[in-house]
C-alpha positions as CSV (number, residue, x, y, z in Angstrom):
1,M,0.0,0.0,0.0
2,L,1.4,3.4,-1.0
3,A,2.1,5.9,1.8
4,L,4.3,8.9,2.2
5,K,7.1,8.9,4.7
6,K,9.3,11.7,6.1
7,H,12.8,11.2,4.7
8,P,15.2,9.8,7.4
9,K,17.7,12.6,6.6
10,D,15.1,15.3,7.4
11,Q,13.7,16.5,10.7
12,M,10.6,18.0,9.3
13,T,7.8,17.2,6.8
14,P,7.4,19.7,4.0
15,K,4.4,21.2,5.6
16,E,6.2,21.5,9.0
17,R,9.1,23.1,7.2
18,S,6.9,25.5,5.3
19,E,5.1,26.6,8.5
20,A,8.4,27.2,10.3
21,I,9.8,29.3,7.5
22,K,6.5,31.3,7.2
23,N,6.7,32.1,11.0
24,N,10.4,32.9,11.0
25,Q,11.2,29.9,13.2
26,P,14.2,27.5,12.9
27,F,13.8,24.8,10.2
28,D,15.8,21.8,9.2
29,R,16.6,23.0,5.6
30,L,15.4,25.1,2.8
31,P,12.6,23.5,0.5
32,V,13.7,21.7,-2.6
33,S,11.9,21.0,-5.9
34,L,13.6,18.3,-8.0
35,F,12.0,18.9,-11.3
36,A,12.3,15.2,-11.9
37,T,9.8,14.7,-14.7
38,E,10.6,12.0,-17.3
39,I,13.4,10.7,-15.3
40,K,10.9,9.2,-13.0
41,A,10.2,6.5,-15.6
42,R,13.7,5.1,-15.0
43,M,13.3,5.4,-11.2
44,I,10.3,3.1,-11.1
45,D,11.2,1.1,-14.2
46,C,8.1,2.0,-16.3
47,K,7.6,3.3,-19.8
48,M,7.7,7.1,-20.1
49,R,4.2,7.0,-21.8
50,D,2.9,5.6,-18.5
51,L,3.8,8.9,-16.7
52,Y,1.2,10.6,-18.8
53,K,-1.5,7.9,-19.4
54,N,-1.4,5.5,-16.4
55,V,-2.8,6.8,-13.2
56,D,-1.2,4.1,-11.1
57,R,2.2,4.8,-12.4
58,I,1.8,8.6,-12.1
59,V,0.9,8.2,-8.4
60,E,3.6,5.5,-7.8
61,A,6.3,7.7,-9.4
62,E,5.4,10.7,-7.2
63,V,5.4,8.6,-4.0
64,Y,8.7,7.0,-4.9
65,V,10.5,10.4,-5.5
66,F,9.1,11.8,-2.3
67,N,10.0,8.8,-0.1
68,T,13.4,8.2,-1.8
69,Y,14.7,11.8,-2.0
70,G,12.5,13.8,0.4
71,S,11.6,16.5,-2.1
72,D,9.1,19.1,-1.1
73,G,5.7,18.4,-2.6
74,L,4.0,16.1,-5.1
75,S,3.3,17.1,-8.7
76,S,0.5,16.4,-11.1
77,G,-0.6,17.5,-14.6
78,P,-2.3,18.0,-17.0
79,N,0.5,20.3,-18.2
80,S,0.5,21.9,-21.6
81,Y,0.5,18.6,-23.5
82,G,-2.6,17.4,-21.6
83,I,-4.6,20.5,-22.1
84,A,-3.6,20.8,-25.8
85,E,-4.6,17.2,-26.4
86,A,-7.9,17.8,-24.6
87,L,-8.5,20.7,-27.1
88,G,-7.7,18.5,-30.1
89,A,-3.9,18.6,-30.5
90,N,-2.3,15.6,-32.1
91,V,0.0,14.5,-29.3
92,T,2.2,11.3,-29.6
93,Y,3.4,9.7,-26.4
94,P,6.4,7.5,-27.3
95,K,7.1,4.6,-25.0
96,D,10.5,5.9,-24.0
97,N,10.7,9.5,-24.9
98,I,9.0,12.8,-24.2
99,P,5.7,13.6,-25.9
100,R,5.7,15.4,-29.2
101,I,3.2,17.2,-31.4
102,E,2.8,15.5,-34.7
103,E,1.1,18.3,-36.7
104,A,-0.9,21.4,-36.3
105,V,-4.6,20.8,-35.9
106,I,-5.7,24.4,-36.4
107,E,-4.9,25.0,-40.1
108,D,-7.5,27.8,-40.3
109,Y,-8.8,30.0,-37.6
110,S,-12.4,29.2,-38.6
111,Q,-11.8,25.9,-36.9
112,L,-11.8,27.7,-33.5
113,T,-15.6,27.4,-33.4
114,E,-15.1,23.6,-33.2
115,M,-12.8,23.8,-30.2
116,N,-14.3,21.9,-27.3
117,L,-14.4,24.3,-24.4
118,I,-17.6,23.3,-22.7
119,D,-16.6,19.6,-22.0
120,V,-12.8,20.0,-22.0
121,I,-12.4,18.7,-18.4
122,N,-14.2,15.5,-19.5
123,E,-11.5,14.6,-22.0
124,A,-9.3,11.7,-21.1
125,P,-6.0,13.7,-20.6
126,I,-7.7,15.8,-18.0
127,Q,-9.6,13.0,-16.3
128,I,-6.4,11.0,-15.9
129,Y,-4.8,13.8,-13.9
130,L,-7.9,14.5,-11.9
131,E,-7.9,11.0,-10.7
132,A,-4.1,11.1,-10.0
133,T,-4.5,14.3,-8.1
134,E,-7.4,13.0,-6.0
135,R,-5.2,10.1,-4.9
136,L,-2.1,12.2,-4.4
137,S,-4.0,14.7,-2.2
138,A,-5.3,11.9,0.0
139,L,-1.7,10.5,0.5
140,A,-0.3,14.1,1.1
141,E,-2.8,15.2,3.7
142,G,-0.9,16.7,6.7
143,I,2.5,15.9,5.2
144,T,3.1,17.9,2.0
145,G,1.4,19.9,-0.7
146,V,0.3,18.9,-4.2
147,G,1.1,21.1,-7.2
148,V,-0.9,21.0,-10.4
149,S,0.7,22.3,-13.6
150,I,-1.7,23.7,-16.1
151,G,0.9,24.7,-18.7
152,G,1.1,28.0,-20.4
153,P,-1.3,29.8,-22.8
154,L,1.3,30.6,-25.5
155,T,2.7,27.1,-25.4
156,I,-0.6,25.4,-25.6
157,A,-1.6,27.6,-28.5
158,A,1.7,26.7,-30.3
159,Y,0.9,23.1,-29.9
160,L,-2.4,23.6,-31.6
161,R,-1.4,26.0,-34.3
162,D,2.3,25.2,-34.8
163,T,5.0,27.5,-33.3
164,T,6.4,28.9,-36.5
165,Q,2.9,29.6,-37.9
166,L,1.8,31.3,-34.7
167,M,4.8,33.6,-34.8
168,K,3.8,34.6,-38.3
169,D,0.2,35.2,-37.1
170,F,1.5,37.7,-34.6
171,I,2.3,39.9,-37.5
172,K,-0.2,38.9,-40.1
173,K,-3.2,37.7,-38.1
174,P,-2.8,39.2,-34.6
175,D,-6.6,39.3,-33.8
176,Q,-7.0,35.6,-34.7
177,A,-4.0,34.7,-32.6
178,E,-5.5,36.5,-29.7
179,E,-8.8,34.7,-30.1
180,L,-6.9,31.4,-30.0
181,L,-5.1,32.5,-26.9
182,D,-8.3,33.6,-25.2
183,R,-9.9,30.2,-25.9
184,V,-6.9,28.4,-24.4
185,V,-7.1,30.5,-21.2
186,Q,-10.8,29.7,-20.9
187,A,-9.9,26.0,-21.1
188,Q,-7.2,26.5,-18.5
189,K,-9.7,28.2,-16.2
190,K,-12.0,25.2,-16.5
191,C,-9.2,23.0,-15.4
192,V,-8.4,25.2,-12.5
193,D,-12.0,24.9,-11.4
194,A,-11.9,21.1,-11.7
195,F,-8.8,20.7,-9.6
196,L,-9.8,23.1,-6.9
197,E,-11.6,20.3,-5.1
198,Y,-8.3,18.9,-4.0
199,D,-6.8,21.9,-2.3
200,V,-3.8,22.1,-4.6
201,S,-1.4,24.9,-5.7
202,F,-1.0,25.7,-9.3
203,S,2.0,26.3,-11.6
204,L,2.3,27.8,-15.1
205,G,5.0,26.7,-17.5
206,D,5.2,28.7,-20.7
207,P,8.5,28.0,-22.7
208,I,7.2,29.5,-25.9
209,A,7.0,32.8,-24.0
210,S,10.8,32.9,-23.6
211,P,12.7,35.9,-25.0
212,A,14.7,33.2,-26.9
213,I,11.5,32.7,-29.1
214,I,9.5,35.9,-28.9
215,S,10.5,39.6,-28.5
216,P,9.7,41.5,-25.3
217,R,7.1,43.5,-27.3
218,Q,5.4,40.3,-28.4
219,F,5.6,39.1,-24.8
220,E,3.6,42.2,-23.8
221,K,1.0,41.6,-26.4
222,F,0.7,37.9,-26.7
223,A,1.9,36.4,-23.4
224,K,1.6,38.7,-20.5
225,P,-2.2,39.5,-20.8
226,Y,-3.1,35.8,-20.8
227,L,-0.7,34.9,-18.0
228,A,-2.0,37.8,-16.0
229,E,-5.6,36.7,-16.5
230,L,-4.8,33.1,-15.4
231,A,-2.7,34.3,-12.4
232,D,-5.5,36.7,-11.2
233,Y,-8.1,33.9,-11.6
234,I,-6.1,31.4,-9.6
235,Y,-5.4,34.0,-6.9
236,E,-9.2,34.8,-6.8
237,K,-10.0,31.1,-6.4
238,T,-7.3,30.0,-4.0
239,G,-5.9,33.2,-2.3
240,R,-2.5,32.4,-3.7
241,G,-0.9,33.2,-7.0
242,P,0.6,30.4,-9.2
243,S,4.3,29.8,-9.7
244,L,5.7,30.5,-13.2
245,H,8.5,29.0,-15.2
246,I,9.8,30.5,-18.4
247,C,12.9,29.0,-20.0
248,G,16.0,30.8,-21.0
249,K,17.4,34.3,-20.2
250,T,14.4,36.2,-19.1
251,E,15.8,39.5,-17.9
252,A,14.3,41.4,-20.8
253,I,10.8,40.6,-19.5
254,W,11.4,40.8,-15.7
255,E,9.5,44.1,-15.4
256,S,6.5,42.5,-17.0
257,I,6.7,39.3,-14.9
258,K,7.0,41.3,-11.7
259,E,3.6,42.9,-12.4
260,L,2.0,39.4,-12.6
261,N,0.1,38.1,-9.6
262,I,2.4,35.1,-9.1
263,S,3.8,33.6,-5.9
264,A,7.1,32.4,-7.3
265,F,9.3,32.7,-10.4
266,S,11.3,29.6,-11.5
267,L,14.5,30.6,-13.1
268,D,16.5,29.0,-15.9
269,N,20.2,28.4,-15.1
270,E,21.1,31.0,-17.7
271,V,20.0,33.6,-15.3
272,D,22.0,35.0,-12.3
273,I,19.8,34.0,-9.4
274,G,21.5,36.6,-7.2
275,E,20.3,39.4,-9.6
276,A,16.8,37.8,-9.6
277,N,16.9,37.7,-5.8
278,R,17.5,41.5,-5.7
279,F,14.9,42.2,-8.4
280,F,12.0,40.0,-7.4
281,G,12.7,39.2,-3.7
282,D,10.6,41.9,-2.1
283,K,7.4,40.6,-3.9
284,I,8.0,37.1,-5.5
285,A,9.8,34.0,-4.3
286,V,12.5,32.7,-6.5
287,T,13.1,29.0,-7.5
288,G,16.2,27.6,-9.0
289,N,18.6,27.3,-10.6
290,I,21.3,24.6,-10.6
291,P,22.2,23.8,-14.2
292,P,20.4,20.5,-15.0
293,V,22.8,19.4,-17.8
294,D,26.2,20.9,-17.0
295,V,26.0,20.1,-13.3
296,I,23.4,17.6,-12.3
297,Y,23.6,15.5,-15.4
298,N,27.3,15.8,-16.2
299,G,28.8,16.9,-12.9
300,S,30.6,15.0,-10.2
301,Q,29.4,14.9,-6.6
302,E,31.8,17.7,-5.7
303,E,30.7,19.8,-8.6
304,I,27.0,19.4,-7.8
305,E,27.7,20.2,-4.2
306,E,29.7,23.4,-5.1
307,S,27.0,24.6,-7.5
308,V,24.3,24.1,-4.9
309,R,26.3,26.0,-2.3
310,Q,26.8,28.9,-4.7
311,C,23.2,29.1,-5.6
312,I,22.1,29.0,-2.0
313,E,24.5,31.7,-1.0
314,K,23.1,34.0,-3.7
315,A,19.5,33.5,-3.0
316,Y,18.8,32.0,0.4
317,D,17.8,35.4,1.8
318,T,15.2,36.3,-0.8
319,P,12.6,38.1,1.4
320,A,9.6,36.5,-0.4
321,G,11.2,33.0,-0.2
322,F,13.6,30.7,-2.0
323,V,13.3,27.1,-3.3
324,I,16.4,25.2,-4.4
325,A,15.8,23.5,-7.7
326,P,17.3,22.8,-11.1
327,G,17.1,25.5,-13.8
328,C,14.7,23.2,-15.8
329,N,13.6,19.6,-15.9
330,L,16.3,17.0,-15.4
331,P,17.4,15.3,-18.6
332,I,15.9,11.8,-19.1
333,S,19.3,10.0,-18.8
334,T,20.5,11.9,-15.7
335,P,22.5,9.5,-13.5
336,I,20.1,8.5,-10.7
337,E,22.8,8.8,-8.0
338,N,23.3,12.4,-9.0
339,V,19.8,13.2,-7.9
340,G,20.7,11.9,-4.4
341,F,23.9,14.0,-4.5
342,F,21.8,17.1,-5.3
343,M,19.4,16.5,-2.4
344,D,22.3,15.9,0.0
345,A,23.9,19.1,-1.0
346,A,20.7,20.9,-0.5
347,R,20.5,19.5,3.0
348,K,24.1,20.4,3.8
349,Y,24.0,24.0,2.6
350,G,20.3,24.7,3.1
351,Q,20.3,23.8,6.8
352,Y,19.3,26.5,9.3
353,D,22.6,26.7,11.1
354,F,24.6,27.1,7.9
355,L,22.3,29.9,6.8
356,E,22.7,31.7,10.1
357,K,26.5,31.6,9.7
358,L,26.0,33.3,6.3
359,D,23.9,35.9,7.9
360,S,26.6,36.4,10.6
361,N,29.3,36.7,8.1
362,R,27.3,39.4,6.2
363,G,26.7,41.3,9.4
364,K,23.0,40.7,9.6
């Protein structure tokens, strides 16, 4: 029978830790998010497809990661792929690789009238994660939180329309592109409503909104309004804004992101987390940002430990809060032992006594 257990190297459960930090009381260590997504298939020896399509495997993987590594929180979908698929996207789930979009399903914007918004939550991709979330929430009660990712508006729209074509539409068909984005957000809101029953937190991940793909001006017009609408809606429903992750160097859109009603901003490793601490820290928590490839995938135990130490020293005192995490999802073939090295480093340098010494050295 599946059950969550406090990790033997920790003195607190995630909920106890969160409460202590919130009340400025001593805690065992800073919270950690592993961003272990597809790698979980190797951890529990299942097909990667099962992590998207098999409720038993989704739940088993989350429980395994929590019990084995002691990460803070359980994660559920439906993510961008799930919502896009529920809206008609042609998503393929390989047995041993990440999902992919086979082809655009919206070849003409006249097809928007056919988009299933009324019954979107009854589609299989959403129902799978609703069941998984119900089970995870029951297991997590009193121990940890459950986070639900509902993807990102621009990314879901790109999965439906095709990324390159959507970029062209920004110039040639901006009104139609905005209509698509509006419909995507309405579908995401319906997902929020459906998952509220389970007392979860929400996260948004919108990689297509990265400055590596669109300009800051396009972000203002085609990303920010829809992220803002979703964040405000989630805050209205839960009393807490969602977290947000956008890949790449995001400094060019930081001013816009700070205006969003979000609780935390998850940073890619290309960003200086110390600068992010100074920019966002008075309002928004920061999460990050150990390099997932150069350090966690390729690094030695010593290199992982040193990278974690440097990251913590730069951001541990973020006034709104700090969560240790990779800069993005861990690569599929990351050495399993390196995940343990990462968690051990977080425990070593994220412990309360070590942080107090940092404060003392800085004259606080």
